[in-house]
MIVODREN-900871 format. One record per atom (N, C-alpha, C): residue number from 1; residue in three letters; chain; atom name; x, y, z. Coordinates in steps of 0.05 Angstrom, whole numbers, always signed. Example, Ala and Ser with C-alpha at 12.3 -4.5 7.8 and 13.67 -1.06 7.14 Angstrom:
REM MIVODREN-900871
{rec 1; ALA; A; N; {+264; -114; +156}};
{rec 1; ALA; A; CA; {+246; -90; +156}};
{rec 1; ALA; A; C; {+264; -66; +156}};
{rec 2; SER; A; N; {+257; -45; +142}};
{rec 2; SER; A; CA; {+273; -21; +143}};
{rec 2; SER; A; C; {+258; +1; +157}};
This chain:
REM MIVODREN-900871
{rec 1; MET; A; N; {+26; -24; -1}};
{rec 1; MET; A; CA; {+3; +0; +4}};
{rec 1; MET; A; C; {+16; +26; -3}};
{rec 2; THR; A; N; {+16; +49; -15}};
{rec 2; THR; A; CA; {+31; +71; -21}};
{rec 2; THR; A; C; {+20; +86; -9}};
{rec 3; GLU; A; N; {+22; +99; +13}};
{rec 3; GLU; A; CA; {+26; +121; +27}};
{rec 3; GLU; A; C; {+23; +144; +14}};
{rec 4; THR; A; N; {+10; +176; +20}};
{rec 4; THR; A; CA; {-3; +175; +12}};
{rec 4; THR; A; C; {+24; +213; +22}};
{rec 5; VAL; A; N; {+37; +225; +3}};
{rec 5; VAL; A; CA; {+48; +250; +14}};
{rec 5; VAL; A; C; {+38; +276; +5}};
{rec 6; LEU; A; N; {+44; +286; +40}};
{rec 6; LEU; A; CA; {+32; +315; +41}};
{rec 6; LEU; A; C; {+58; +325; +36}};
{rec 7; ASP; A; N; {+53; +348; +16}};
{rec 7; ASP; A; CA; {+79; +374; +18}};
{rec 7; ASP; A; C; {+66; +396; +22}};
{rec 8; VAL; A; N; {+74; +397; +51}};
{rec 8; VAL; A; CA; {+51; +431; +63}};
{rec 8; VAL; A; C; {+78; +459; +47}};
{rec 9; ARG; A; N; {+97; +457; +33}};
{rec 9; ARG; A; CA; {+129; +469; +30}};
{rec 9; ARG; A; C; {+92; +493; +7}};
{rec 10; ALA; A; N; {+85; +493; -5}};
{rec 10; ALA; A; CA; {+58; +502; -19}};
{rec 10; ALA; A; C; {+44; +520; -7}};
{rec 11; ILE; A; N; {+32; +506; +14}};
{rec 11; ILE; A; CA; {+1; +522; +22}};
{rec 11; ILE; A; C; {+17; +546; +54}};
{rec 12; ALA; A; N; {-8; +554; +44}};
{rec 12; ALA; A; CA; {-4; +578; +68}};
{rec 12; ALA; A; C; {+9; +573; +91}};
{rec 13; PRO; A; N; {+27; +583; +104}};
{rec 13; PRO; A; CA; {+36; +587; +130}};
{rec 13; PRO; A; C; {-3; +573; +154}};
{rec 14; ARG; A; N; {-20; +594; +149}};
{rec 14; ARG; A; CA; {-40; +589; +172}};
{rec 14; ARG; A; C; {-53; +570; +164}};
{rec 15; ASP; A; N; {-56; +560; +127}};
{rec 15; ASP; A; CA; {-74; +537; +116}};
{rec 15; ASP; A; C; {-62; +499; +124}};
{rec 16; ARG; A; N; {-29; +508; +140}};
{rec 16; ARG; A; CA; {-11; +485; +141}};
{rec 16; ARG; A; C; {-31; +461; +162}};
{rec 17; HIS; A; N; {-28; +463; +184}};
{rec 17; HIS; A; CA; {-40; +451; +212}};
{rec 17; HIS; A; C; {-63; +442; +196}};
{rec 18; PRO; A; N; {-74; +456; +196}};
{rec 18; PRO; A; CA; {-117; +447; +189}};
{rec 18; PRO; A; C; {-105; +430; +155}};
{rec 19; GLN; A; N; {-104; +427; +141}};
{rec 19; GLN; A; CA; {-93; +424; +131}};
{rec 19; GLN; A; C; {-82; +385; +135}};
{rec 20; ILE; A; N; {-73; +389; +153}};
{rec 20; ILE; A; CA; {-52; +363; +168}};
{rec 20; ILE; A; C; {-66; +342; +188}};
{rec 21; PHE; A; N; {-79; +364; +198}};
{rec 21; PHE; A; CA; {-112; +353; +217}};
{rec 21; PHE; A; C; {-127; +330; +197}};
{rec 22; ALA; A; N; {-135; +357; +174}};
{rec 22; ALA; A; CA; {-163; +338; +165}};
{rec 22; ALA; A; C; {-141; +310; +145}};
{rec 23; THR; A; N; {-118; +306; +141}};
{rec 23; THR; A; CA; {-116; +294; +125}};
{rec 23; THR; A; C; {-109; +259; +140}};
{rec 24; PHE; A; N; {-98; +269; +166}};
{rec 24; PHE; A; CA; {-97; +254; +196}};
{rec 24; PHE; A; C; {-127; +231; +200}};
{rec 25; ASP; A; N; {-134; +266; +199}};
{rec 25; ASP; A; CA; {-171; +246; +214}};
{rec 25; ASP; A; C; {-177; +231; +190}};
{rec 26; GLY; A; N; {-178; +234; +164}};
{rec 26; GLY; A; CA; {-182; +211; +144}};
{rec 26; GLY; A; C; {-175; +183; +140}};
{rec 27; LEU; A; N; {-150; +187; +155}};
{rec 27; LEU; A; CA; {-138; +156; +157}};
{rec 27; LEU; A; C; {-152; +132; +180}};
{rec 28; ALA; A; N; {-153; +118; +167}};
{rec 28; ALA; A; CA; {-165; +92; +170}};
{rec 28; ALA; A; C; {-152; +76; +199}};
{rec 29; PRO; A; N; {-149; +65; +208}};
{rec 29; PRO; A; CA; {-136; +62; +232}};
{rec 29; PRO; A; C; {-105; +44; +233}};
{rec 30; GLY; A; N; {-82; +52; +227}};
{rec 30; GLY; A; CA; {-58; +39; +221}};
{rec 30; GLY; A; C; {-45; +54; +199}};
{rec 31; ALA; A; N; {-62; +68; +189}};
{rec 31; ALA; A; CA; {-50; +78; +159}};
{rec 31; ALA; A; C; {-40; +103; +166}};
{rec 32; ALA; A; N; {-26; +115; +149}};
{rec 32; ALA; A; CA; {-16; +128; +150}};
{rec 32; ALA; A; C; {-3; +148; +127}};
{rec 33; PHE; A; N; {+8; +170; +133}};
{rec 33; PHE; A; CA; {+21; +193; +107}};
{rec 33; PHE; A; C; {+41; +195; +115}};
{rec 34; VAL; A; N; {+68; +223; +96}};
{rec 34; VAL; A; CA; {+86; +226; +102}};
{rec 34; VAL; A; C; {+81; +256; +97}};
{rec 35; LEU; A; N; {+95; +272; +119}};
{rec 35; LEU; A; CA; {+84; +301; +110}};
{rec 35; LEU; A; C; {+118; +312; +110}};
{rec 36; THR; A; N; {+115; +329; +90}};
{rec 36; THR; A; CA; {+132; +341; +85}};
{rec 36; THR; A; C; {+145; +366; +83}};
{rec 37; ASN; A; N; {+159; +380; +93}};
{rec 37; ASN; A; CA; {+167; +417; +110}};
{rec 37; ASN; A; C; {+181; +412; +102}};
{rec 38; ASP; A; N; {+186; +452; +108}};
{rec 38; ASP; A; CA; {+211; +466; +95}};
{rec 38; ASP; A; C; {+230; +473; +130}};
{rec 39; HIS; A; N; {+206; +462; +146}};
{rec 39; HIS; A; CA; {+219; +467; +175}};
{rec 39; HIS; A; C; {+217; +445; +198}};
{rec 40; ASP; A; N; {+228; +432; +218}};
{rec 40; ASP; A; CA; {+221; +432; +225}};
{rec 40; ASP; A; C; {+200; +425; +243}};
{rec 41; PRO; A; N; {+183; +392; +245}};
{rec 41; PRO; A; CA; {+155; +414; +246}};
{rec 41; PRO; A; C; {+148; +410; +282}};
{rec 42; LYS; A; N; {+164; +408; +291}};
{rec 42; LYS; A; CA; {+160; +406; +319}};
{rec 42; LYS; A; C; {+145; +408; +327}};
{rec 43; PRO; A; N; {+131; +436; +335}};
{rec 43; PRO; A; CA; {+109; +449; +338}};
{rec 43; PRO; A; C; {+85; +428; +336}};
{rec 44; LEU; A; N; {+85; +424; +311}};
{rec 44; LEU; A; CA; {+59; +410; +298}};
{rec 44; LEU; A; C; {+53; +378; +322}};
{rec 45; TYR; A; N; {+83; +381; +319}};
{rec 45; TYR; A; CA; {+82; +353; +341}};
{rec 45; TYR; A; C; {+69; +348; +372}};
{rec 46; TYR; A; N; {+81; +377; +376}};
{rec 46; TYR; A; CA; {+67; +382; +407}};
{rec 46; TYR; A; C; {+32; +383; +407}};
{rec 47; GLN; A; N; {+26; +390; +380}};
{rec 47; GLN; A; CA; {-14; +408; +375}};
{rec 47; GLN; A; C; {-11; +365; +374}};
{rec 48; PHE; A; N; {-8; +355; +357}};
{rec 48; PHE; A; CA; {-17; +322; +353}};
{rec 48; PHE; A; C; {-15; +310; +384}};
{rec 49; ALA; A; N; {-1; +331; +391}};
{rec 49; ALA; A; CA; {-2; +308; +429}};
{rec 49; ALA; A; C; {-12; +315; +446}};
{rec 50; ALA; A; N; {-30; +343; +448}};
{rec 50; ALA; A; CA; {-44; +358; +459}};
{rec 50; ALA; A; C; {-71; +354; +451}};
{rec 51; GLU; A; N; {-71; +336; +434}};
{rec 51; GLU; A; CA; {-104; +341; +410}};
{rec 51; GLU; A; C; {-122; +317; +405}};
{rec 52; ARG; A; N; {-88; +299; +403}};
{rec 52; ARG; A; CA; {-91; +269; +389}};
{rec 52; ARG; A; C; {-67; +250; +404}};
{rec 53; SER; A; N; {-70; +254; +434}};
{rec 53; SER; A; CA; {-63; +242; +443}};
{rec 53; SER; A; C; {-73; +213; +442}};
{rec 54; GLY; A; N; {-41; +194; +445}};
{rec 54; GLY; A; CA; {-37; +166; +443}};
{rec 54; GLY; A; C; {-57; +161; +415}};
{rec 55; ARG; A; N; {-64; +171; +400}};
{rec 55; ARG; A; CA; {-72; +167; +364}};
{rec 55; ARG; A; C; {-55; +167; +348}};
{rec 56; PHE; A; N; {-31; +165; +349}};
{rec 56; PHE; A; CA; {-18; +188; +328}};
{rec 56; PHE; A; C; {+10; +164; +332}};
{rec 57; GLU; A; N; {+29; +159; +317}};
{rec 57; GLU; A; CA; {+56; +151; +316}};
{rec 57; GLU; A; C; {+67; +174; +304}};
{rec 58; TRP; A; N; {+93; +189; +315}};
{rec 58; TRP; A; CA; {+111; +200; +292}};
{rec 58; TRP; A; C; {+130; +195; +287}};
{rec 59; THR; A; N; {+145; +191; +256}};
{rec 59; THR; A; CA; {+168; +167; +255}};
{rec 59; THR; A; C; {+195; +191; +232}};
{rec 60; TYR; A; N; {+212; +213; +244}};
{rec 60; TYR; A; CA; {+226; +234; +226}};
{rec 60; TYR; A; C; {+239; +207; +202}};
{rec 61; LEU; A; N; {+231; +217; +187}};
{rec 61; LEU; A; CA; {+245; +197; +152}};
{rec 61; LEU; A; C; {+268; +217; +141}};
{rec 62; GLU; A; N; {+270; +246; +139}};
{rec 62; GLU; A; CA; {+280; +269; +137}};
{rec 62; GLU; A; C; {+287; +295; +162}};
{rec 63; GLN; A; N; {+316; +302; +170}};
{rec 63; GLN; A; CA; {+308; +320; +190}};
{rec 63; GLN; A; C; {+326; +344; +185}};
{rec 64; GLY; A; N; {+325; +348; +158}};
{rec 64; GLY; A; CA; {+335; +376; +142}};
{rec 64; GLY; A; C; {+366; +372; +134}};
{rec 65; PRO; A; N; {+367; +388; +119}};
{rec 65; PRO; A; CA; {+382; +417; +139}};
{rec 65; PRO; A; C; {+351; +440; +114}};
{rec 66; GLU; A; N; {+343; +418; +89}};
{rec 66; GLU; A; CA; {+333; +437; +77}};
{rec 66; GLU; A; C; {+292; +426; +74}};
{rec 67; THR; A; N; {+299; +407; +77}};
{rec 67; THR; A; CA; {+274; +390; +82}};
{rec 67; THR; A; C; {+270; +371; +101}};
{rec 68; TRP; A; N; {+248; +371; +115}};
{rec 68; TRP; A; CA; {+235; +354; +133}};
{rec 68; TRP; A; C; {+217; +326; +123}};
{rec 69; ARG; A; N; {+207; +318; +126}};
{rec 69; ARG; A; CA; {+187; +296; +123}};
{rec 69; ARG; A; C; {+194; +272; +147}};
{rec 70; VAL; A; N; {+162; +272; +157}};
{rec 70; VAL; A; CA; {+153; +259; +179}};
{rec 70; VAL; A; C; {+131; +240; +166}};
{rec 71; ARG; A; N; {+131; +212; +177}};
{rec 71; ARG; A; CA; {+112; +193; +178}};
{rec 71; ARG; A; C; {+86; +190; +203}};
{rec 72; ILE; A; N; {+66; +199; +195}};
{rec 72; ILE; A; CA; {+61; +208; +218}};
{rec 72; ILE; A; C; {+27; +187; +210}};
{rec 73; ALA; A; N; {+24; +168; +234}};
{rec 73; ALA; A; CA; {+11; +147; +227}};
{rec 73; ALA; A; C; {-9; +144; +248}};
{rec 74; LYS; A; N; {-39; +135; +246}};
{rec 74; LYS; A; CA; {-60; +134; +261}};
{rec 74; LYS; A; C; {-55; +106; +281}};
{rec 75; ALA; A; N; {-55; +101; +302}};
{rec 75; ALA; A; CA; {-59; +88; +318}};
{rec 75; ALA; A; C; {-73; +59; +321}};
{rec 76; ARG; A; N; {-74; +40; +307}};
{rec 76; ARG; A; CA; {-92; +23; +307}};
{rec 76; ARG; A; C; {-121; +22; +336}};
{rec 77; GLU; A; N; {-143; +16; +329}};
{rec 77; GLU; A; CA; {-156; +5; +354}};
{rec 77; GLU; A; C; {-141; +0; +366}};
{rec 78; SER; A; N; {-149; -8; +396}};
{rec 78; SER; A; CA; {-153; -21; +404}};
{rec 78; SER; A; C; {-175; -36; +412}};
{rec 79; ALA; A; N; {-168; -63; +430}};
{rec 79; ALA; A; CA; {-186; -83; +425}};
{rec 79; ALA; A; C; {-220; -74; +448}};
{rec 80; SER; A; N; {-204; -56; +471}};
{rec 80; SER; A; CA; {-222; -33; +489}};
{rec 80; SER; A; C; {-239; -19; +484}};
{rec 81; CYS; A; N; {-235; -13; +453}};
{rec 81; CYS; A; CA; {-255; +13; +450}};
{rec 81; CYS; A; C; {-280; +5; +430}};
{rec 82; CYS; A; N; {-292; +32; +450}};
{rec 82; CYS; A; CA; {-325; +27; +440}};
{rec 82; CYS; A; C; {-325; +27; +411}};
{rec 83; GLY; A; N; {-312; +41; +398}};
{rec 83; GLY; A; CA; {-311; +62; +374}};
{rec 83; GLY; A; C; {-326; +77; +366}};
{rec 84; THR; A; N; {-332; +97; +399}};
{rec 84; THR; A; CA; {-341; +125; +392}};
{rec 84; THR; A; C; {-317; +136; +402}};
{rec 85; CYS; A; N; {-286; +129; +401}};
{rec 85; CYS; A; CA; {-263; +143; +404}};
{rec 85; CYS; A; C; {-251; +142; +373}};
{rec 86; GLY; A; N; {-232; +174; +358}};
{rec 86; GLY; A; CA; {-234; +177; +330}};
{rec 86; GLY; A; C; {-206; +177; +330}};
């Protein structure tokens, strides 16, 4: 299965995080996408940790100096999940 690549370098900065979260929220459990950015998206990681705690995996694939690539995966649902957590 090929993962989607979301290159946000050409997207206006104010629109980047909403687009990234929309892409993440559209993923099936266990699926992932690769984010390409022009700077270290560390603030985005902290936003994910605050808003999607325990529901994502973050793996750097490339760390600058000009391009950063991060694989962001949606965690698989646990067996105890009632189906309402998203």
